[in-house]
FIRONU-648316 format. One record per residue: residue in one letter; x, y, z of N, C-alpha, C, O in turn. Coordinates in steps of 0.2 Angstrom, whole numbers, padded with zeros to 4 digits, always signed. Atoms other than C-alpha are relative to their C-alpha. Layout:
BEGIN
AXYZXYZXYZXYZ
...
***
This chain:
BEGIN
M+0006+0001-0003+0166-0070-0355+0000+0006+0005+0005+0007+0009
E-0001-0006-0005+0160-0055-0345+0000-0003+0007-0004-0008+0008
K+0001+0004-0006+0163-0059-0327-0006+0004+0005-0008+0010+0005
D+0006-0002-0002+0147-0059-0315+0003+0003+0008+0007+0001+0012
T-0003-0004-0006+0149-0046-0302-0006+0001+0006-0008+0006+0009
K+0007-0003-0003+0132-0048-0294+0003-0005+0007+0006-0010+0008
K-0003+0001-0006+0135-0050-0275-0006-0004+0003-0012-0003+0001
S+0005+0005-0005+0126-0064-0264-0003+0003+0005+0001+0007+0008
A+0004-0003-0005+0114-0059-0252+0003-0001+0008+0006-0007+0010
G-0003+0000-0007+0119-0053-0234-0003-0005+0005-0006-0010+0003
I+0002+0003-0004+0114-0061-0219-0005+0003+0006-0003+0007+0010
L+0004-0004-0005+0099-0056-0207+0002-0003+0008+0000-0009+0009
Y+0000+0004-0007+0103-0060-0187-0005+0004+0003-0006+0010+0002
I+0002-0002-0004+0091-0058-0174+0002+0000+0006+0003-0006+0009
A-0003+0000-0005+0099-0052-0160-0002+0003+0007-0005+0008+0007
A+0004+0001-0006+0093-0054-0142+0006+0005+0005+0011+0003+0006
T-0004-0005-0003+0101-0038-0131-0002-0002+0007-0006-0007+0009
P+0003+0000-0008+0100-0036-0111-0006+0004+0001-0007+0010-0001
I+0007-0004-0003+0083-0032-0103+0003+0005+0006+0000+0010+0007
G-0002-0007-0003+0094-0022-0091+0006-0002+0003+0009+0004+0003
N-0007+0001-0001+0111-0028-0084+0002-0002-0007+0000-0006-0011
L-0004-0001+0007+0123-0025-0099+0004-0007+0001+0006-0009-0004
E-0007+0006+0000+0135-0041-0093-0006-0006-0002-0004-0012-0002
D+0003+0007+0002+0119-0052-0099+0001-0001-0008-0001-0006-0011
I-0001+0002+0007+0124-0050-0117+0005-0007-0001+0010-0008+0002
T-0004+0005+0001+0131-0066-0126+0008+0004-0003+0009+0010-0003
L-0006-0001+0005+0149-0066-0134+0000-0001-0007+0004+0001-0011
R+0002-0001+0006+0141-0070-0149+0000+0007-0004+0002+0010-0008
C+0005-0006+0003+0129-0056-0150+0006+0006+0000+0005+0010-0005
L-0006-0005-0001+0146-0044-0146+0002+0000-0006+0001+0005-0010
R-0002+0003+0006+0154-0052-0160-0003+0002-0006+0000+0006-0009
M+0004-0002+0006+0142-0050-0173-0003+0007-0001-0003+0010-0006
L+0003-0006+0000+0135-0033-0168+0007+0004-0003+0006+0010-0006
G-0006-0004+0003+0154-0027-0173+0001-0003-0006+0004+0001-0010
D-0001+0003+0007+0154-0038-0188-0005+0002-0006-0003+0002-0012
V+0005-0001+0007+0138-0034-0198+0002+0007-0002+0007+0010+0001
D-0002-0006+0002+0138-0019-0209-0007+0005+0002-0007+0011+0001
L+0005-0004-0002+0122-0012-0201-0004-0003+0007-0005-0009+0008
I+0005+0003-0005+0112-0013-0186-0007+0004+0002-0008+0010+0004
A+0007-0004+0001+0093-0010-0187-0003+0000+0008-0005-0006+0010
A+0002-0002-0007+0087-0003-0168-0008+0002+0000-0011+0005-0004
E+0007-0002-0001+0070-0001-0162+0000+0007+0003-0004+0011+0002
D-0001-0007-0001+0077+0015-0154+0009+0001+0000+0013-0001+0004
T-0008+0000+0000+0094+0021-0159+0004+0002+0005+0009+0000+0007
R-0004-0002-0005+0098+0031-0145+0000-0004+0006+0005-0004+0010
H-0002+0004-0006+0096+0018-0132+0003-0005-0003+0006-0007+0002
T-0007+0004+0003+0106+0005-0143+0006+0004-0002+0011+0000-0003
R-0007-0003+0000+0120+0018-0145+0003-0001+0007+0009-0002+0008
K-0003+0001-0007+0122+0017-0127+0004-0006+0002+0009-0006+0006
L+0000+0006-0002+0122-0001-0127+0010-0001-0004+0015-0003-0001
L-0007+0001+0006+0137-0001-0143+0005+0005+0004+0011+0002+0005
T-0004-0003-0003+0146+0013-0134+0003-0002+0006+0008+0000+0009
H-0004+0004-0007+0149+0003-0118+0004-0006-0002+0007-0010+0002
F-0002+0006+0003+0155-0011-0129+0006+0002-0004+0009-0002-0007
N-0005-0003+0005+0167+0000-0140-0003-0003-0007+0001-0005-0012
I+0002+0002+0007+0156-0005-0156-0002+0006-0004-0006+0010-0002
S+0003-0005+0004+0154+0007-0170-0004+0000-0005-0006+0005-0008
T+0005+0002+0006+0144-0003-0182-0005+0007-0001-0008+0009+0004
P+0005-0004+0001+0132+0011-0190-0007-0002+0002-0009-0008+0003
L+0008+0002-0004+0113+0012-0184-0005+0003-0005-0003+0008-0008
I+0006-0004+0003+0096+0014-0192-0006-0002+0004-0007-0008+0006
S+0005+0003-0004+0080+0014-0184-0005-0004-0004-0005-0005-0010
Y+0005+0006+0003+0067+0001-0185-0005+0000+0005-0005-0005+0009
Y+0006+0000-0005+0052+0005-0175-0008-0002-0003-0010-0001-0009
R+0007+0003+0002+0033-0002-0175-0003+0004-0006-0006+0001-0011
E+0005-0005+0003+0026+0014-0184+0003-0001-0007-0001+0000-0012
K-0003-0001+0007+0040+0012-0199+0001-0007-0002+0005-0008-0007
E-0003+0006+0002+0041-0007-0200-0001-0002-0007+0002-0005-0010
V+0002+0003+0008+0032-0010-0216+0005+0004-0005+0008+0002-0010
E-0003-0005+0004+0042+0005-0224+0008-0001+0002+0012-0001-0003
R-0007+0001-0001+0059+0001-0216+0002-0007-0003+0008-0008-0006
S-0003+0008+0002+0059-0018-0219-0001+0000-0008+0000-0006-0010
A+0000-0001+0006+0056-0015-0237+0008+0003-0003+0011+0001-0008
Q-0006-0003+0001+0073-0004-0237+0006-0005+0003+0012-0004+0001
L-0006+0003-0004+0083-0016-0226+0000-0007-0004+0005-0009-0003
V+0001+0005+0004+0077-0031-0237+0004+0001-0006+0009-0003-0008
K-0006-0002+0006+0086-0022-0253+0006+0000+0002+0010-0004-0001
R-0007+0001-0002+0101-0019-0243+0003-0006+0001+0008-0006-0001
L-0002+0006+0000+0102-0037-0238+0000-0004-0007+0004-0009-0007
L-0001+0003+0007+0099-0043-0257+0006+0002-0003+0009-0001-0006
G-0007-0003+0001+0113-0031-0260+0008-0002+0004+0013+0001+0002
G-0007+0002-0002+0126-0040-0250+0000+0002+0007+0003-0002+0011
E-0002-0002-0008+0125-0031-0232-0002-0004+0005-0006-0008+0003
S+0002+0004-0005+0123-0040-0218-0001+0005+0006+0002+0010+0008
I+0003-0004-0005+0111-0033-0204-0002-0003+0006-0006-0008+0005
A+0002+0001-0006+0109-0036-0185-0008+0004+0001-0009+0010+0000
L+0007-0004-0002+0090-0033-0180+0000+0000+0009+0000-0005+0013
V+0001+0000-0007+0089-0027-0162-0006+0003+0004-0009+0008+0000
S+0005-0003-0002+0075-0022-0150+0004+0005+0007+0010+0006+0009
D-0003-0004-0007+0077-0009-0134+0002-0005+0005+0007-0004+0009
A-0002+0004-0006+0078-0024-0123-0003-0007-0002-0009-0007-0003
G+0002+0006+0001+0077-0044-0125+0001-0001-0007+0006+0001-0010
T+0000+0004+0006+0073-0053-0141-0005+0002-0005-0011+0001-0004
P+0004-0003+0004+0066-0044-0155-0006-0004-0003-0005-0010-0002
G+0006+0003+0001+0048-0050-0161-0004-0004+0004-0009-0007+0002
I+0004+0003-0005+0043-0055-0145-0003+0006+0004+0000+0009+0009
S+0004-0006-0003+0030-0040-0140+0006+0007-0004+0005+0012-0001
D-0006-0003+0003+0044-0031-0150+0001+0001-0007+0002-0004-0010
P-0001+0001+0008+0045-0026-0168+0004-0005-0003+0010-0006+0000
G-0005+0004+0003+0054-0038-0180-0004-0006-0004+0000-0009-0008
A+0003+0005+0005+0040-0050-0188+0000+0002-0007+0002-0003-0011
V+0002-0002+0006+0037-0040-0203+0007+0000-0005+0007-0002-0011
L-0006+0000+0004+0056-0039-0207+0002-0007-0001+0007-0008-0005
V-0003+0007-0001+0059-0058-0203-0004-0003-0006-0002-0007-0010
T+0004+0002+0004+0045-0061-0214+0000+0001-0007-0002-0003-0011
R-0002-0004+0006+0050-0051-0229+0007-0003-0003+0007-0004-0008
A-0006+0002+0001+0068-0057-0228-0001-0009-0001+0002-0011-0005
R+0000+0006+0002+0062-0076-0228-0002-0001-0007+0001-0005-0011
I+0003+0000+0007+0050-0073-0244+0007+0002-0005+0008-0002-0010
A-0006-0002+0005+0066-0065-0252+0006-0005-0001+0011-0004-0004
G-0006+0004+0001+0077-0080-0249+0006+0000+0005+0011-0004+0005
I-0006-0004-0003+0089-0071-0237+0001-0006+0007-0004-0008+0009
E-0003+0005-0007+0097-0082-0222-0001+0005+0005+0002+0010+0005
I+0002-0004-0005+0090-0077-0206+0003-0006+0007+0001-0011+0008
V-0003+0003-0005+0100-0081-0191-0001+0003+0007+0000+0009+0009
P+0001-0003-0008+0095-0081-0171+0006+0001+0003+0009-0004+0004
L-0005+0001-0006+0107-0075-0158-0003+0000+0006-0005+0005+0009
P+0006+0002-0007+0096-0081-0143+0006+0004+0005+0012+0005+0005
G-0002-0004-0006+0099-0071-0126-0006+0001+0004-0010-0003+0006
A+0004-0002-0005+0090-0062-0114-0007+0000-0001-0008+0002-0007
S+0007-0002+0001+0071-0061-0113-0004-0001+0006-0005-0006+0009
A+0003-0001-0005+0060-0055-0101-0005-0007+0004-0006-0008+0009
I+0007+0005-0002+0047-0069-0101+0003-0006+0003+0000-0009+0008
A-0004+0005-0002+0061-0083-0099+0003+0001+0008+0005-0003+0012
T-0004-0002-0008+0069-0073-0083-0004+0001+0004-0003+0000+0010
A+0006-0001-0006+0052-0071-0075-0002-0007+0002-0002-0009+0008
L+0003+0007-0002+0046-0089-0077+0006-0004+0003+0005-0010+0005
S-0005+0004-0004+0063-0096-0070+0000+0001+0006+0001-0004+0010
V+0000-0001-0007+0061-0088-0054-0007+0001+0002-0008+0004+0007
A+0007-0001-0002+0041-0089-0053-0001-0006+0004-0005-0006+0009
G+0001+0006-0003+0042-0107-0046-0007-0003-0002-0011-0005+0002
L+0007+0004+0002+0027-0114-0056+0001-0006-0001+0006-0008-0004
T+0001+0008+0001+0024-0132-0056-0004-0001-0007-0002-0006-0010
N+0004+0002+0007+0013-0132-0071+0005+0001-0006+0008+0007-0007
P-0004+0000+0007+0024-0136-0087-0002+0005-0005+0002+0007-0009
H+0002-0003+0006+0014-0126-0098-0003+0007+0002-0004+0008+0008
F+0001-0006-0003+0009-0108-0098-0003+0004-0008-0002+0001-0013
L+0002-0003+0005+0001-0096-0110+0002+0008+0000+0000+0012+0004
F-0004-0006+0001+0010-0081-0115-0005+0005-0005-0006+0004-0011
L+0004-0006+0004-0001-0063-0120+0003+0006-0002+0001+0009-0007
G-0004-0006+0001+0013-0050-0119-0006+0006+0002-0011+0006+0005
F+0005-0004-0003+0004-0034-0118-0008+0000-0002-0010-0002-0007
V+0007+0000+0000-0015-0033-0114-0002+0008-0004+0001+0013-0004
P+0003-0007+0002-0026-0019-0124+0001+0005+0006+0001+0003+0012
S+0001-0006-0005-0026-0002-0117-0007+0003+0002-0008+0007+0006
K+0007-0002-0001-0044+0000-0118-0004-0006+0005-0005-0012+0005
K+0003+0005-0006-0054-0007-0102-0005-0005-0005-0003-0011-0006
S+0005+0004+0003-0067-0014-0112+0003-0005-0004+0000-0010-0003
Q-0002+0005+0004-0057-0024-0124+0006-0004+0005+0008-0010+0003
R-0004+0003-0006-0045-0028-0108-0005-0006+0003-0004-0012+0002
R+0006+0004-0004-0060-0035-0098-0003-0006-0005-0004-0012-0004
S+0003+0006+0005-0066-0045-0114+0004-0006-0001+0003-0012-0002
L-0005+0005+0000-0049-0053-0116+0000-0004+0006+0001-0010+0006
L-0002+0004-0008-0047-0057-0097-0006-0006+0000-0005-0012+0000
T+0006+0003+0001-0066-0064-0098+0001-0007-0004+0000-0013-0002
S-0001+0005+0004-0060-0076-0112+0005-0006+0003+0006-0011+0000
L-0005+0003-0001-0046-0082-0103-0002-0004+0008+0002-0008+0011
T+0001+0004-0008-0055-0088-0085+0000-0006+0000+0001-0008+0006
D-0001+0006-0002-0056-0104-0088+0006-0004-0003+0006-0010-0003
A-0006+0002+0002-0040-0107-0095+0004-0004+0004+0002-0003+0010
P-0002+0007-0006-0030-0123-0085+0006+0003-0001+0009-0002+0002
W-0006-0001+0000-0012-0114-0088+0001+0007+0004-0003+0011+0005
P-0003-0008-0003-0002-0099-0079+0000+0006-0007+0003+0005-0012
I-0002-0003+0007-0005-0085-0091+0006+0007+0002+0007+0010+0007
V-0006-0004-0001+0010-0072-0094-0002+0007-0003-0003+0007-0009
F+0001-0006+0004+0007-0053-0097+0007+0004+0002+0010+0004+0007
Y-0003-0004-0002+0018-0040-0099-0004+0008+0001-0008+0010-0002
E+0004-0007-0002+0013-0022-0092+0004+0006+0000+0009+0005+0003
S-0005-0006-0001+0020-0005-0092-0002+0002+0009-0007-0001+0011
P+0000-0003-0006+0022+0004-0074-0007+0004+0000-0012+0002+0004
R+0007-0004+0000+0007+0016-0079-0006-0004+0002-0009-0002+0007
R+0003+0002+0001-0004+0004-0082-0002-0008+0003-0007-0011+0001
I+0001+0006-0004-0002-0011-0070-0006+0000+0006-0009-0004+0008
Q+0007-0001-0005-0015-0005-0058-0006-0002-0003-0011-0006+0000
G+0007+0000+0003-0028-0005-0070-0001-0007-0003-0007-0009-0003
L-0001+0008+0002-0022-0023-0076-0003-0005+0006-0008-0009+0006
L+0003+0003-0005-0023-0029-0059-0006+0000+0003-0009-0005+0006
T+0006-0002-0001-0038-0023-0056-0005-0003-0002-0010-0004+0001
D+0007+0001+0005-0048-0030-0071+0001-0008+0001-0004-0012+0001
V+0001+0007-0004-0040-0048-0065-0005+0000+0005-0010-0004+0004
L+0004+0002-0006-0047-0046-0049-0007-0001-0001-0010-0006+0000
N+0009-0001+0002-0065-0041-0055-0001-0006-0004-0007-0008-0003
V+0003+0003+0006-0065-0052-0070+0002-0008+0002-0001-0013-0001
M-0002+0007+0001-0054-0068-0065+0000-0003+0009+0001-0009+0011
G+0001+0004-0008-0056-0069-0045+0008+0002+0001+0012+0003-0003
N-0004+0000-0005-0043-0067-0032+0006-0004+0000+0007-0007+0005
R-0005+0006+0001-0029-0079-0039+0007+0002+0003+0009+0007+0005
D-0008-0002-0002-0012-0081-0034+0005+0001-0007+0003-0001-0013
A-0003-0004+0007+0001-0073-0046+0007+0002+0003+0008+0003+0009
F-0007-0003+0000+0019-0067-0048+0001+0006-0003-0003+0008-0008
W-0002-0005+0005+0027-0052-0054+0008+0002+0000+0011+0002+0005
G-0007-0003+0002+0044-0047-0060+0000+0005-0002-0002+0007-0008
R+0000-0008+0002+0048-0028-0060+0009+0001-0001+0013-0001+0002
E-0007-0003+0002+0065-0021-0067+0003-0006+0000+0007-0007+0005
L-0004+0005-0001+0072-0038-0070+0006+0001-0002+0007+0005-0007
T-0008+0000+0001+0091-0040-0070+0003+0006+0002+0009+0007+0001
K+0000-0006-0001+0091-0022-0065+0003+0003+0007+0002-0002+0011
A-0002-0001-0007+0098-0014-0048-0006-0001+0005-0005-0004+0010
Y+0007+0001-0004+0080-0012-0042-0004-0005-0002-0010-0004-0002
E+0004+0006+0002+0074-0029-0047-0005-0001+0006-0004+0000+0012
E+0005+0002-0006+0058-0035-0038-0004-0005-0004-0007-0005-0009
L+0004+0007+0003+0051-0053-0038-0004+0000+0006-0002+0000+0012
K+0004-0001-0006+0035-0052-0028-0006-0008-0003-0008-0009-0009
S+0004+0006+0001+0023-0070-0026-0006+0002+0006-0004+0004+0011
D+0005-0003-0005+0007-0065-0018-0007+0000-0005-0007-0001-0011
T+0006-0002+0004-0013-0064-0023-0001+0006-0003+0003+0011-0002
I+0001-0006+0004-0018-0053-0035-0002+0007+0004+0001+0012+0003
Q+0001-0005-0003-0027-0042-0022+0005+0003+0003+0005+0009+0003
N-0006-0003-0003-0011-0041-0012+0005+0003-0005+0008+0008-0003
L-0004-0002+0005-0001-0036-0026-0004+0008-0003-0001+0013-0005
L+0002-0007+0003-0014-0022-0032+0001+0005+0007-0001+0011+0006
D+0001-0004-0007-0013-0015-0012+0007+0001-0003+0008+0007-0003
F-0007-0001-0001+0006-0016-0015+0002+0006-0005+0006+0011-0005
A-0002-0005+0007+0006-0007-0032-0003+0008+0001-0001+0013-0001
A+0001-0008-0002-0004+0008-0025+0003+0003+0005+0002+0009+0006
L-0003-0003-0005+0006+0011-0010+0007+0004-0003+0010+0007+0001
K-0007-0002+0002+0021+0016-0021-0001+0003-0008-0006+0003-0012
K-0001-0002+0007+0027+0024-0038+0004-0006-0004+0009-0008-0003
N-0003+0006+0003+0030+0010-0049+0004+0001-0006+0002+0004-0011
R-0005+0000+0006+0044+0010-0061+0003-0007-0004+0003-0012-0001
G-0003+0006+0003+0051-0001-0075-0006-0006-0001-0010-0007+0004
E+0004+0004+0002+0041-0014-0085-0001-0007+0005+0003-0009+0009
F+0002+0005-0005+0031-0028-0075+0000-0007-0006-0002-0006-0012
V+0003+0007+0003+0030-0048-0081-0005-0002+0005-0004-0002+0011
L+0007+0000-0006+0013-0052-0072-0001-0007-0003-0003-0008-0008
I+0004+0007-0001+0009-0072-0070-0005-0001+0004-0004-0001+0010
V+0003+0001-0005-0007-0075-0065-0002-0008-0002-0003-0011-0007
E+0001+0010+0001-0011-0095-0061-0007+0000-0001-0010+0004+0001
P+0005+0002+0003-0025-0103-0067-0006-0001+0008-0003-0003+0013
G+0003+0000-0005-0041-0102-0055-0002-0008+0002-0001-0012-0002
V+0003+0006-0004-0047-0116-0044-0007-0004-0002-0012-0001-0001
A+0007+0000+0002-0061-0126-0051-0003-0004+0005-0009-0005+0004
I+0004+0005-0005-0064-0140-0035+0001+0004+0005+0007+0006+0005
C-0001-0002-0008-0066-0134-0017+0003-0005+0003+0005-0010+0001
A-0003+0003-0004-0060-0140-0003-0005-0006+0002-0011-0005+0001
E+0005+0009-0002-0067-0160+0004-0005-0001-0006-0011-0003-0005
G+0003+0005+0006-0073-0164-0014-0006+0006-0002-0009+0004-0008
E+0005-0003+0002-0086-0150-0015+0001+0005-0006+0006+0008-0007
N-0001-0002+0005-0090-0143-0031-0003+0007+0000-0006+0008+0006
L+0001-0006-0001-0094-0126-0034-0008+0003+0000-0009+0008+0002
Q+0007+0000+0000-0114-0129-0037-0002-0001+0008-0006+0002+0010
E+0000+0002-0006-0113-0138-0019+0000+0006+0006-0003+0007+0011
L-0002-0006-0004-0105-0122-0012-0006+0005+0000-0008+0007+0005
L+0006-0006+0001-0118-0109-0019-0004-0003+0005-0006+0001+0009
I+0005+0001-0004-0131-0121-0011+0000+0001+0007-0004+0002+0011
W-0001-0002-0007-0123-0120+0006+0000+0007+0001-0004+0008+0006
Y+0001-0008-0001-0122-0101+0006-0006+0001-0001-0009+0005+0003
R+0006-0003+0001-0139-0098-0001-0005-0004+0007-0010-0001+0009
D+0004+0002-0002-0146-0110+0012+0002+0000+0008-0002-0002+0012
N-0003-0001-0008-0135-0107+0028+0002+0007+0002+0003+0008+0008
T-0003-0006-0001-0131-0089+0026-0006+0007-0002-0010+0006-0006
S+0004-0005+0002-0140-0072+0024+0003+0004-0004+0000+0010-0004
M-0004-0004+0004-0127-0066+0012-0004+0001-0007-0006-0004-0009
S+0003-0001+0007-0134-0058-0004+0003-0005-0005+0009-0007-0004
L-0002+0004+0006-0132-0067-0020+0007+0004-0004+0012+0000-0006
K-0005-0005+0003-0120-0052-0027+0007-0002+0005+0013-0003+0002
D-0005+0000-0002-0109-0054-0011+0003-0007+0001+0010-0008+0002
V-0003+0007+0001-0108-0074-0011+0005-0001-0005+0010-0004-0005
S-0003+0002+0006-0103-0073-0028+0007+0003-0001+0012+0000-0004
R-0007-0004-0001-0088-0060-0024+0003-0004+0004+0008-0006+0002
K-0004+0006-0005-0083-0072-0008+0003-0006-0004+0009-0007-0004
I-0001+0006+0002-0083-0088-0018+0005+0002-0006+0011-0001-0007
A-0005-0002+0007-0074-0080-0035+0007+0001+0004+0012-0002+0004
G-0006-0001-0003-0062-0072-0023+0005-0005+0004+0011-0005+0004
D-0003+0006-0002-0058-0088-0014+0003-0005-0004+0007-0009-0001
L-0001+0003+0001-0057-0098-0026+0004+0001-0008+0005-0003-0013
G-0002-0003+0006-0049-0088-0040-0003-0001-0005+0000-0003-0009
L+0004+0001+0004-0064-0089-0051-0003+0007-0004-0002+0012-0001
S+0003-0006+0003-0072-0077-0063-0005+0003+0004-0009-0002+0005
R+0005-0003-0004-0084-0066-0052-0007-0001-0006-0013-0003-0004
S+0005+0001+0004-0095-0065-0068-0003-0007-0002-0009-0009-0002
N+0001+0006-0001-0095-0083-0070-0004-0004+0007-0009-0009+0007
V+0004+0004-0006-0100-0088-0052-0006+0004+0000-0011+0001+0002
Y+0006-0002-0001-0113-0076-0052-0005-0002-0005-0011-0003-0003
R+0006+0004+0003-0122-0084-0067-0002-0006+0003-0008-0006+0005
E+0001+0005-0004-0121-0100-0058-0006+0000+0005-0012-0003+0005
A+0004-0001-0004-0128-0093-0044-0005+0002+0000-0009+0001+0005
L+0006-0003+0001-0141-0084-0050-0006-0006-0002-0011-0006+0001
D+0004+0006+0002-0148-0101-0058-0001-0002+0007-0007-0001+0008
I+0000+0003-0006-0146-0109-0042-0006+0004+0005-0011+0002+0008
Y+0006-0003-0004-0155-0095-0032-0006+0002-0004-0011+0003+0000
K+0007-0002+0003-0169-0091-0043-0004-0008-0001-0009-0009+0002
N+0003+0006+0001-0173-0110-0048-0001-0006+0006-0004-0011+0005
K+0000+0005-0005-0170-0118-0030+0003-0006-0001+0001-0012+0000
V-0004+0006+0001-0158-0130-0035+0001-0003+0007+0003+0001+0012
K-0003+0005-0005-0155-0144-0023+0005-0004+0000+0007-0007+0006
***
């Protein structure tokens, strides 16, 4: 009888690597990075520094977003041929605002075993020190780079009842903060910058104050920005309509200025407050 020489498929490991401090890598991840046949890395140059630090000599192959579809087909073929592969991103957990989903999906369809190697994640790290009392949150990752698309997204989120978590680059953080302020109001917020690194920075403040602070310095390192939900009810039980009527009848402020002030004070969308105010001012609601 002819001997069956067909190899069983290898295993795909989804490996979380440090987001800054190299000591945050797990012992299990180090062992598997040394044991697999191949490491697929978002940036081989970046990952090579990590491997060199821990004396790991496993071969590397690039796996970045622009080549995800093409490269994933090659990697699945190698997995089916019996090789075990670890997928890593530049920092943190693959598949969370980083390449990985295409390969995972194709590997699963091909019947390949997929094993997560949990570890560092920027979102979990930031949430752990933000001091949020709301047990729920909404994670959006990186927002669109185009201002119109970014503002449209933020507008759709103005009434969300949960803290909203964003990732942002240092060169675009001021633009995001400006749009959050103009669209969602001057809410309470938190940012974590350079997490786990030597110049780690954790700040809790209003959006306006964070924006002012960002404008004073040259920002380095990626940000995790957490924006708290707006306050729908005013102090002493007054609702928004009652507050707008009070400003209309007791001050000489313009409709535009009233809308800006209330939106900032309550952390509400300026456009939503303006529409409510316009109706009240035009129709003389009492």
